[in-house]
C-alpha positions, 0 to 999 in steps of 0.5 A, spaced: 500 500 499 502 506 498 504 511 503 499 517 503 503 524 504 501 527 510 499 534 511 503 538 516 505 546 517 512 544 515 510 542 509 505 547 507 510 552 509 515 549 505 510 549 499 508 556 500 515 559 500 516 555 493 510 557 490 511 565 492 518 564 489 516 561 483 510 566 482 515 572 482 520 568 477 514 567 473 511 574 473 518 577 471 520 572 466 514 572 462 514 580 462 521 580 459 518 575 454 512 579 452 517 585 452 522 581 447 516 579 443 513 586 442 520 589 440 521 584 435 525 588 429 521 586 424 513 584 424 512 577 421 506 574 419 503 570 426 507 575 431 500 577 433 498 570 434 505 569 438 504 575 443 497 572 444 499 565 445 505 568 450 500 572 454 495 566 454 500 561 457 503 567 462 496 568 464 494 560 465 501 559 468 501 564 473 493 563 475 495 555 476 500 558 481 496 563 484 491 557 485 496 553 489 498 559 493 490 560 495 490 553 497 496 554 501 494 560 505 487 557 507 491 551 510 496 556 513 490 559 516 487 553 519 494 551 522 494 558 525 487 557 528 484 562 523 479 557 520 476 551 522 477 544 519 469 545 517 471 552 514 477 549 510 473 543 507 468 547 505 471 553 502 479 551 501 478 546 495 484 546 490 480 547 483 480 540 480 482 539 473 485 546 472 487 546 464 494 544 462 498 548 458 498 547 450 504 543 449 505 546 442 505 553 445 510 551 451 514 547 446 515 554 442 517 558 448 525 559 451 528 553 455 528 557 461 520 559 460 518 551 459 522 549 465 518 554 469 511 552 466 513 545 467 515 547 475 508 550 475 504 544 473 509 539 478 507 544 484 500 544 482 500 536 481 503 535 488 498 540 491 493 536 488 495 529 491 496 532 498 489 535 497 486 528 495 490 524 500 487 529 506 480 529 503 480 521 503 484 521 510 478 525 513 472 521 510 476 514 512 477 517 519 471 521 521 465 518 525 458 517 523 455 522 528 460 527 525 458 526 518 450 526 520 451 533 523 455 535 517 449 533 512 444 536 517 448 543 517 448 543 509 441 541 509 439 547 513 444 551 510 441 549 503 433 551 505 
């Protein structure tokens, strides 16, 4: 049986620091790439399309990292006692099935930018695994009474 990753404050803090650094690097590098594309010496056919592709990939990649940061911030707040576990479970989900980068567009980017895009995807996948394991562990470990209380609370709130 595979070991499930455990979620603890040290892991959350380490991932948070990594995600912050990656977000800053992405912003800086994509901004430079946009400037380079905008100041191309001679406009060629397809340059407008190229600029749009770069902008779309920059948005997709930075948004992916921002979703990771939001998830990590919610867990930091939980560990600091600012969010209950119920609040975290209701509002702290990582967006499932975030769109992947377009392979052909990423392949056309400089090597260092390709690396950053792949790092953002890797970070997202790692956090998705933590999220899945955390939610599965909760389902397996919770009591029937607690599940019933939560169902009743949801029914009352929905009414």
